[in-house]
KOLKOLMAR-32628 format. One record per residue (C-alpha): residue in three letters; x negated, y negated, z negated. Coordinates in steps of 0.5 Angstrom, whole numbers, always signed. Layout:
BEGIN
<pt><r>ALA</r><c1>X</c1><c2>Y</c2><c3>Z</c3></pt>
...
//
This chain:
BEGIN
<pt><r>MET</r><c1>-13</c1><c2>-64</c2><c3>-75</c3></pt>
<pt><r>LYS</r><c1>-10</c1><c2>-58</c2><c3>-69</c3></pt>
<pt><r>LYS</r><c1>-15</c1><c2>-61</c2><c3>-65</c3></pt>
<pt><r>ILE</r><c1>-20</c1><c2>-59</c2><c3>-70</c3></pt>
<pt><r>LEU</r><c1>-17</c1><c2>-52</c2><c3>-71</c3></pt>
<pt><r>LEU</r><c1>-16</c1><c2>-50</c2><c3>-64</c3></pt>
<pt><r>ALA</r><c1>-23</c1><c2>-52</c2><c3>-62</c3></pt>
<pt><r>PRO</r><c1>-27</c1><c2>-45</c2><c3>-65</c3></pt>
<pt><r>LEU</r><c1>-22</c1><c2>-41</c2><c3>-61</c3></pt>
<pt><r>PHE</r><c1>-23</c1><c2>-45</c2><c3>-55</c3></pt>
<pt><r>VAL</r><c1>-32</c1><c2>-44</c2><c3>-56</c3></pt>
<pt><r>VAL</r><c1>-30</c1><c2>-37</c2><c3>-57</c3></pt>
<pt><r>PHE</r><c1>-25</c1><c2>-36</c2><c3>-51</c3></pt>
<pt><r>THR</r><c1>-29</c1><c2>-40</c2><c3>-46</c3></pt>
<pt><r>SER</r><c1>-35</c1><c2>-36</c2><c3>-47</c3></pt>
<pt><r>ILE</r><c1>-33</c1><c2>-30</c2><c3>-45</c3></pt>
<pt><r>PHE</r><c1>-34</c1><c2>-32</c2><c3>-38</c3></pt>
<pt><r>VAL</r><c1>-40</c1><c2>-35</c2><c3>-38</c3></pt>
<pt><r>TYR</r><c1>-44</c1><c2>-29</c2><c3>-37</c3></pt>
<pt><r>ALA</r><c1>-42</c1><c2>-28</c2><c3>-30</c3></pt>
<pt><r>LYS</r><c1>-48</c1><c2>-26</c2><c3>-26</c3></pt>
<pt><r>SER</r><c1>-49</c1><c2>-29</c2><c3>-19</c3></pt>
<pt><r>GLY</r><c1>-54</c1><c2>-27</c2><c3>-13</c3></pt>
<pt><r>VAL</r><c1>-57</c1><c2>-23</c2><c3>-8</c3></pt>
<pt><r>PHE</r><c1>-55</c1><c2>-16</c2><c3>-9</c3></pt>
<pt><r>ILE</r><c1>-56</c1><c2>-9</c2><c3>-6</c3></pt>
<pt><r>GLY</r><c1>-52</c1><c2>-2</c2><c3>-6</c3></pt>
<pt><r>ALA</r><c1>-50</c1><c2>+6</c2><c3>-4</c3></pt>
<pt><r>ASP</r><c1>-44</c1><c2>+8</c2><c3>-5</c3></pt>
<pt><r>VAL</r><c1>-42</c1><c2>+16</c2><c3>-4</c3></pt>
<pt><r>GLY</r><c1>-34</c1><c2>+17</c2><c3>-3</c3></pt>
<pt><r>ALA</r><c1>-30</c1><c2>+21</c2><c3>+2</c3></pt>
<pt><r>SER</r><c1>-26</c1><c2>+18</c2><c3>+8</c3></pt>
<pt><r>PHE</r><c1>-18</c1><c2>+20</c2><c3>+10</c3></pt>
<pt><r>SER</r><c1>-15</c1><c2>+21</c2><c3>+17</c3></pt>
<pt><r>ASN</r><c1>-8</c1><c2>+24</c2><c3>+20</c3></pt>
<pt><r>LYS</r><c1>-9</c1><c2>+26</c2><c3>+27</c3></pt>
<pt><r>ASP</r><c1>-14</c1><c2>+30</c2><c3>+32</c3></pt>
<pt><r>PHE</r><c1>-18</c1><c2>+27</c2><c3>+38</c3></pt>
<pt><r>ILE</r><c1>-15</c1><c2>+34</c2><c3>+41</c3></pt>
<pt><r>LYS</r><c1>-9</c1><c2>+34</c2><c3>+47</c3></pt>
<pt><r>SER</r><c1>-8</c1><c2>+39</c2><c3>+51</c3></pt>
<pt><r>SER</r><c1>-3</c1><c2>+42</c2><c3>+55</c3></pt>
<pt><r>ALA</r><c1>-4</c1><c2>+49</c2><c3>+52</c3></pt>
<pt><r>GLY</r><c1>+1</c1><c2>+48</c2><c3>+48</c3></pt>
<pt><r>ASP</r><c1>+3</c1><c2>+44</c2><c3>+41</c3></pt>
<pt><r>VAL</r><c1>-3</c1><c2>+42</c2><c3>+37</c3></pt>
<pt><r>SER</r><c1>-3</c1><c2>+41</c2><c3>+30</c3></pt>
<pt><r>ASN</r><c1>-10</c1><c2>+40</c2><c3>+25</c3></pt>
<pt><r>VAL</r><c1>-11</c1><c2>+40</c2><c3>+18</c3></pt>
<pt><r>GLY</r><c1>-17</c1><c2>+35</c2><c3>+14</c3></pt>
<pt><r>LYS</r><c1>-22</c1><c2>+37</c2><c3>+10</c3></pt>
<pt><r>VAL</r><c1>-26</c1><c2>+34</c2><c3>+6</c3></pt>
<pt><r>SER</r><c1>-30</c1><c2>+28</c2><c3>+11</c3></pt>
<pt><r>PRO</r><c1>-36</c1><c2>+25</c2><c3>+7</c3></pt>
<pt><r>ILE</r><c1>-39</c1><c2>+18</c2><c3>+7</c3></pt>
<pt><r>TYR</r><c1>-45</c1><c2>+15</c2><c3>+5</c3></pt>
<pt><r>GLY</r><c1>-46</c1><c2>+8</c2><c3>+5</c3></pt>
<pt><r>LEU</r><c1>-51</c1><c2>+2</c2><c3>+4</c3></pt>
<pt><r>LYS</r><c1>-49</c1><c2>-6</c2><c3>+2</c3></pt>
<pt><r>LEU</r><c1>-53</c1><c2>-12</c2><c3>+2</c3></pt>
<pt><r>GLY</r><c1>-50</c1><c2>-19</c2><c3>+0</c3></pt>
<pt><r>TYR</r><c1>-50</c1><c2>-25</c2><c3>-4</c3></pt>
<pt><r>GLN</r><c1>-45</c1><c2>-26</c2><c3>-10</c3></pt>
<pt><r>GLN</r><c1>-44</c1><c2>-33</c2><c3>-14</c3></pt>
<pt><r>TYR</r><c1>-39</c1><c2>-34</c2><c3>-20</c3></pt>
<pt><r>PHE</r><c1>-35</c1><c2>-41</c2><c3>-21</c3></pt>
<pt><r>GLY</r><c1>-34</c1><c2>-39</c2><c3>-29</c3></pt>
<pt><r>PHE</r><c1>-29</c1><c2>-32</c2><c3>-29</c3></pt>
<pt><r>ILE</r><c1>-28</c1><c2>-32</c2><c3>-21</c3></pt>
<pt><r>GLY</r><c1>-33</c1><c2>-31</c2><c3>-16</c3></pt>
<pt><r>LEU</r><c1>-34</c1><c2>-30</c2><c3>-8</c3></pt>
<pt><r>ARG</r><c1>-39</c1><c2>-25</c2><c3>-5</c3></pt>
<pt><r>ALA</r><c1>-40</c1><c2>-24</c2><c3>+2</c3></pt>
<pt><r>TYR</r><c1>-44</c1><c2>-18</c2><c3>+5</c3></pt>
<pt><r>GLY</r><c1>-45</c1><c2>-13</c2><c3>+10</c3></pt>
<pt><r>SER</r><c1>-44</c1><c2>-6</c2><c3>+10</c3></pt>
<pt><r>ALA</r><c1>-47</c1><c2>+1</c2><c3>+14</c3></pt>
<pt><r>ASN</r><c1>-44</c1><c2>+8</c2><c3>+13</c3></pt>
<pt><r>LEU</r><c1>-45</c1><c2>+14</c2><c3>+16</c3></pt>
<pt><r>ILE</r><c1>-39</c1><c2>+19</c2><c3>+17</c3></pt>
<pt><r>GLU</r><c1>-37</c1><c2>+26</c2><c3>+18</c3></pt>
<pt><r>ILE</r><c1>-30</c1><c2>+28</c2><c3>+20</c3></pt>
<pt><r>THR</r><c1>-28</c1><c2>+35</c2><c3>+19</c3></pt>
<pt><r>ARG</r><c1>-22</c1><c2>+38</c2><c3>+22</c3></pt>
<pt><r>GLU</r><c1>-19</c1><c2>+45</c2><c3>+24</c3></pt>
<pt><r>THR</r><c1>-15</c1><c2>+45</c2><c3>+30</c3></pt>
<pt><r>THR</r><c1>-9</c1><c2>+49</c2><c3>+32</c3></pt>
<pt><r>ILE</r><c1>-5</c1><c2>+50</c2><c3>+38</c3></pt>
<pt><r>SER</r><c1>+2</c1><c2>+54</c2><c3>+38</c3></pt>
<pt><r>GLN</r><c1>+3</c1><c2>+58</c2><c3>+44</c3></pt>
<pt><r>ALA</r><c1>+10</c1><c2>+61</c2><c3>+47</c3></pt>
<pt><r>GLY</r><c1>+7</c1><c2>+69</c2><c3>+48</c3></pt>
<pt><r>GLY</r><c1>+13</c1><c2>+74</c2><c3>+48</c3></pt>
<pt><r>PHE</r><c1>+17</c1><c2>+74</c2><c3>+42</c3></pt>
<pt><r>ASN</r><c1>+12</c1><c2>+71</c2><c3>+37</c3></pt>
<pt><r>THR</r><c1>+7</c1><c2>+65</c2><c3>+38</c3></pt>
<pt><r>ILE</r><c1>+1</c1><c2>+65</c2><c3>+39</c3></pt>
<pt><r>LYS</r><c1>-4</c1><c2>+60</c2><c3>+35</c3></pt>
<pt><r>ALA</r><c1>-11</c1><c2>+59</c2><c3>+37</c3></pt>
<pt><r>ILE</r><c1>-16</c1><c2>+56</c2><c3>+33</c3></pt>
<pt><r>GLY</r><c1>-23</c1><c2>+51</c2><c3>+32</c3></pt>
<pt><r>GLU</r><c1>-26</c1><c2>+47</c2><c3>+27</c3></pt>
<pt><r>ALA</r><c1>-31</c1><c2>+40</c2><c3>+30</c3></pt>
<pt><r>ASN</r><c1>-35</c1><c2>+36</c2><c3>+25</c3></pt>
<pt><r>TYR</r><c1>-35</c1><c2>+29</c2><c3>+28</c3></pt>
<pt><r>ASN</r><c1>-41</c1><c2>+25</c2><c3>+26</c3></pt>
<pt><r>GLY</r><c1>-41</c1><c2>+17</c2><c3>+26</c3></pt>
<pt><r>TYR</r><c1>-42</c1><c2>+11</c2><c3>+23</c3></pt>
<pt><r>ASN</r><c1>-40</c1><c2>+4</c2><c3>+22</c3></pt>
<pt><r>LEU</r><c1>-42</c1><c2>-3</c2><c3>+21</c3></pt>
<pt><r>GLY</r><c1>-38</c1><c2>-8</c2><c3>+17</c3></pt>
<pt><r>ALA</r><c1>-37</c1><c2>-16</c2><c3>+14</c3></pt>
<pt><r>ASN</r><c1>-34</c1><c2>-18</c2><c3>+8</c3></pt>
<pt><r>VAL</r><c1>-32</c1><c2>-23</c2><c3>+4</c3></pt>
<pt><r>ASP</r><c1>-28</c1><c2>-21</c2><c3>-3</c3></pt>
<pt><r>LEU</r><c1>-26</c1><c2>-26</c2><c3>-8</c3></pt>
<pt><r>LEU</r><c1>-28</c1><c2>-23</c2><c3>-16</c3></pt>
<pt><r>PHE</r><c1>-25</c1><c2>-24</c2><c3>-22</c3></pt>
<pt><r>LYS</r><c1>-29</c1><c2>-22</c2><c3>-29</c3></pt>
<pt><r>ILE</r><c1>-28</c1><c2>-23</c2><c3>-37</c3></pt>
<pt><r>ASP</r><c1>-35</c1><c2>-22</c2><c3>-40</c3></pt>
<pt><r>PHE</r><c1>-34</c1><c2>-19</c2><c3>-46</c3></pt>
<pt><r>VAL</r><c1>-41</c1><c2>-19</c2><c3>-49</c3></pt>
<pt><r>ASP</r><c1>-48</c1><c2>-21</c2><c3>-46</c3></pt>
<pt><r>VAL</r><c1>-48</c1><c2>-13</c2><c3>-44</c3></pt>
<pt><r>PHE</r><c1>-43</c1><c2>-11</c2><c3>-41</c3></pt>
<pt><r>GLY</r><c1>-37</c1><c2>-14</c2><c3>-37</c3></pt>
<pt><r>MET</r><c1>-31</c1><c2>-12</c2><c3>-34</c3></pt>
<pt><r>GLY</r><c1>-29</c1><c2>-14</c2><c3>-26</c3></pt>
<pt><r>ALA</r><c1>-25</c1><c2>-13</c2><c3>-20</c3></pt>
<pt><r>PHE</r><c1>-24</c1><c2>-15</c2><c3>-13</c3></pt>
<pt><r>VAL</r><c1>-20</c1><c2>-16</c2><c3>-7</c3></pt>
<pt><r>GLY</r><c1>-22</c1><c2>-18</c2><c3>+1</c3></pt>
<pt><r>ILE</r><c1>-22</c1><c2>-16</c2><c3>+8</c3></pt>
<pt><r>GLY</r><c1>-26</c1><c2>-15</c2><c3>+12</c3></pt>
<pt><r>TYR</r><c1>-28</c1><c2>-13</c2><c3>+20</c3></pt>
<pt><r>GLU</r><c1>-31</c1><c2>-6</c2><c3>+22</c3></pt>
<pt><r>TYR</r><c1>-34</c1><c2>-2</c2><c3>+28</c3></pt>
<pt><r>ALA</r><c1>-34</c1><c2>+5</c2><c3>+28</c3></pt>
<pt><r>LYS</r><c1>-38</c1><c2>+10</c2><c3>+33</c3></pt>
<pt><r>PHE</r><c1>-37</c1><c2>+18</c2><c3>+34</c3></pt>
<pt><r>LYS</r><c1>-43</c1><c2>+22</c2><c3>+37</c3></pt>
<pt><r>ASP</r><c1>-39</c1><c2>+26</c2><c3>+43</c3></pt>
<pt><r>THR</r><c1>-37</c1><c2>+32</c2><c3>+39</c3></pt>
<pt><r>LYS</r><c1>-36</c1><c2>+40</c2><c3>+42</c3></pt>
<pt><r>ILE</r><c1>-30</c1><c2>+44</c2><c3>+40</c3></pt>
<pt><r>ASP</r><c1>-28</c1><c2>+51</c2><c3>+41</c3></pt>
<pt><r>ILE</r><c1>-21</c1><c2>+53</c2><c3>+40</c3></pt>
<pt><r>LEU</r><c1>-20</c1><c2>+61</c2><c3>+40</c3></pt>
<pt><r>SER</r><c1>-15</c1><c2>+65</c2><c3>+40</c3></pt>
<pt><r>ASN</r><c1>-15</c1><c2>+72</c2><c3>+37</c3></pt>
<pt><r>GLN</r><c1>-9</c1><c2>+75</c2><c3>+41</c3></pt>
<pt><r>MET</r><c1>-9</c1><c2>+77</c2><c3>+48</c3></pt>
<pt><r>GLY</r><c1>-5</c1><c2>+73</c2><c3>+53</c3></pt>
<pt><r>GLY</r><c1>-7</c1><c2>+67</c2><c3>+49</c3></pt>
<pt><r>ILE</r><c1>-11</c1><c2>+61</c2><c3>+52</c3></pt>
<pt><r>ASP</r><c1>-17</c1><c2>+59</c2><c3>+49</c3></pt>
<pt><r>VAL</r><c1>-19</c1><c2>+52</c2><c3>+50</c3></pt>
<pt><r>SER</r><c1>-27</c1><c2>+49</c2><c3>+50</c3></pt>
<pt><r>GLY</r><c1>-30</c1><c2>+42</c2><c3>+52</c3></pt>
<pt><r>LYS</r><c1>-32</c1><c2>+35</c2><c3>+49</c3></pt>
<pt><r>ILE</r><c1>-29</c1><c2>+29</c2><c3>+45</c3></pt>
<pt><r>LYS</r><c1>-33</c1><c2>+23</c2><c3>+49</c3></pt>
<pt><r>ASN</r><c1>-33</c1><c2>+16</c2><c3>+47</c3></pt>
<pt><r>ILE</r><c1>-30</c1><c2>+15</c2><c3>+41</c3></pt>
<pt><r>SER</r><c1>-31</c1><c2>+9</c2><c3>+37</c3></pt>
<pt><r>GLY</r><c1>-27</c1><c2>+3</c2><c3>+34</c3></pt>
<pt><r>ASP</r><c1>-26</c1><c2>-3</c2><c3>+30</c3></pt>
<pt><r>GLY</r><c1>-21</c1><c2>-7</c2><c3>+26</c3></pt>
<pt><r>LEU</r><c1>-19</c1><c2>-11</c2><c3>+20</c3></pt>
<pt><r>VAL</r><c1>-21</c1><c2>-7</c2><c3>+13</c3></pt>
<pt><r>TYR</r><c1>-18</c1><c2>-9</c2><c3>+6</c3></pt>
<pt><r>ASN</r><c1>-22</c1><c2>-9</c2><c3>+0</c3></pt>
<pt><r>VAL</r><c1>-20</c1><c2>-7</c2><c3>-8</c3></pt>
<pt><r>GLY</r><c1>-22</c1><c2>-4</c2><c3>-13</c3></pt>
<pt><r>LEU</r><c1>-25</c1><c2>-5</c2><c3>-20</c3></pt>
<pt><r>GLN</r><c1>-33</c1><c2>-6</c2><c3>-23</c3></pt>
<pt><r>ALA</r><c1>-36</c1><c2>-5</c2><c3>-29</c3></pt>
<pt><r>MET</r><c1>-43</c1><c2>-9</c2><c3>-31</c3></pt>
<pt><r>ILE</r><c1>-48</c1><c2>-7</c2><c3>-35</c3></pt>
<pt><r>LEU</r><c1>-54</c1><c2>-10</c2><c3>-38</c3></pt>
<pt><r>GLY</r><c1>-53</c1><c2>-17</c2><c3>-33</c3></pt>
<pt><r>SER</r><c1>-57</c1><c2>-14</c2><c3>-26</c3></pt>
<pt><r>HIS</r><c1>-53</c1><c2>-7</c2><c3>-26</c3></pt>
<pt><r>GLN</r><c1>-46</c1><c2>-6</c2><c3>-23</c3></pt>
<pt><r>ILE</r><c1>-41</c1><c2>+1</c2><c3>-22</c3></pt>
<pt><r>GLU</r><c1>-35</c1><c2>+0</c2><c3>-17</c3></pt>
<pt><r>LEU</r><c1>-30</c1><c2>+4</c2><c3>-15</c3></pt>
<pt><r>GLY</r><c1>-27</c1><c2>+2</c2><c3>-9</c3></pt>
<pt><r>TYR</r><c1>-22</c1><c2>+3</c2><c3>-4</c3></pt>
<pt><r>LYS</r><c1>-22</c1><c2>+1</c2><c3>+3</c3></pt>
<pt><r>PHE</r><c1>-15</c1><c2>+0</c2><c3>+7</c3></pt>
<pt><r>THR</r><c1>-18</c1><c2>+2</c2><c3>+14</c3></pt>
<pt><r>PRO</r><c1>-11</c1><c2>+1</c2><c3>+19</c3></pt>
<pt><r>TYR</r><c1>-15</c1><c2>+0</c2><c3>+25</c3></pt>
<pt><r>LYS</r><c1>-15</c1><c2>+6</c2><c3>+31</c3></pt>
<pt><r>VAL</r><c1>-22</c1><c2>+10</c2><c3>+34</c3></pt>
<pt><r>TYR</r><c1>-21</c1><c2>+12</c2><c3>+40</c3></pt>
<pt><r>GLY</r><c1>-24</c1><c2>+18</c2><c3>+45</c3></pt>
<pt><r>THR</r><c1>-23</c1><c2>+22</c2><c3>+51</c3></pt>
<pt><r>THR</r><c1>-23</c1><c2>+30</c2><c3>+52</c3></pt>
<pt><r>ASP</r><c1>-26</c1><c2>+33</c2><c3>+58</c3></pt>
<pt><r>LEU</r><c1>-23</c1><c2>+41</c2><c3>+56</c3></pt>
<pt><r>TYR</r><c1>-22</c1><c2>+47</c2><c3>+59</c3></pt>
<pt><r>LYS</r><c1>-16</c1><c2>+52</c2><c3>+59</c3></pt>
<pt><r>ASN</r><c1>-20</c1><c2>+58</c2><c3>+59</c3></pt>
<pt><r>VAL</r><c1>-23</c1><c2>+56</c2><c3>+67</c3></pt>
<pt><r>ILE</r><c1>-18</c1><c2>+50</c2><c3>+68</c3></pt>
<pt><r>LYS</r><c1>-20</c1><c2>+43</c2><c3>+67</c3></pt>
<pt><r>GLU</r><c1>-15</c1><c2>+39</c2><c3>+64</c3></pt>
<pt><r>PRO</r><c1>-14</c1><c2>+32</c2><c3>+66</c3></pt>
<pt><r>GLU</r><c1>-18</c1><c2>+27</c2><c3>+62</c3></pt>
<pt><r>LEU</r><c1>-14</c1><c2>+25</c2><c3>+56</c3></pt>
<pt><r>LYS</r><c1>-14</c1><c2>+19</c2><c3>+52</c3></pt>
<pt><r>SER</r><c1>-12</c1><c2>+20</c2><c3>+45</c3></pt>
<pt><r>ASN</r><c1>-14</c1><c2>+17</c2><c3>+37</c3></pt>
<pt><r>ILE</r><c1>-14</c1><c2>+17</c2><c3>+30</c3></pt>
<pt><r>LYS</r><c1>-13</c1><c2>+12</c2><c3>+24</c3></pt>
<pt><r>LEU</r><c1>-18</c1><c2>+13</c2><c3>+19</c3></pt>
<pt><r>ASN</r><c1>-13</c1><c2>+10</c2><c3>+13</c3></pt>
<pt><r>GLY</r><c1>-18</c1><c2>+9</c2><c3>+8</c3></pt>
<pt><r>THR</r><c1>-24</c1><c2>+10</c2><c3>+5</c3></pt>
<pt><r>ILE</r><c1>-25</c1><c2>+12</c2><c3>-2</c3></pt>
<pt><r>THR</r><c1>-33</c1><c2>+11</c2><c3>-6</c3></pt>
<pt><r>ILE</r><c1>-36</c1><c2>+10</c2><c3>-12</c3></pt>
<pt><r>GLY</r><c1>-42</c1><c2>+6</c2><c3>-12</c3></pt>
<pt><r>TYR</r><c1>-49</c1><c2>+2</c2><c3>-16</c3></pt>
<pt><r>ARG</r><c1>-50</c1><c2>-5</c2><c3>-14</c3></pt>
<pt><r>TYR</r><c1>-57</c1><c2>-7</c2><c3>-17</c3></pt>
<pt><r>ILE</r><c1>-56</c1><c2>-16</c2><c3>-17</c3></pt>
<pt><r>PHE</r><c1>-62</c1><c2>-20</c2><c3>-17</c3></pt>
//
């Protein structure tokens, strides 16, 4: 009798997992990246910086396979990144601190290969919710960037030049939430931890005096994105 009563419940419970969509997918992302340092190093004074919104635009292409309510996906990613930083160099100047201020836009891209573990529940055959966690490897490259850090006070030192050879690579970690609509459409909110460092070298002048070439780095920290996937 108990088996007879439990059978309908088992059918209802397992039926919420049977619509998991497998197949090749392609998608696009928009979002913002975060970093905590600048590429600037100078003997002209103490360097500090403020980050502005750094947009990111990306594409993904891969394949996902579900086994009930658990799945795996493997995919490649490519993103365009723009990091905007306002740099301030504080210099000693008599009784007051003299400040030189400049802004730089670091334009670049990253390429990645990723594997995610998927979890999914389909409440009905036209809508489901899910989550993912995964790992990947990423390479990032930025264009050489011109910067002018200019003082607006008498006696201040201007710093100008280029930040060059900006690149880095390392492991990344992915987490996020998903909504599946009508089987083939998927909306995704994700966060990618990017703890690897991106290195650059400086080619700067203090007024007309060339500084030594210095190597510095930033840690990108992370990227938050919202994206759309179409599953074939």
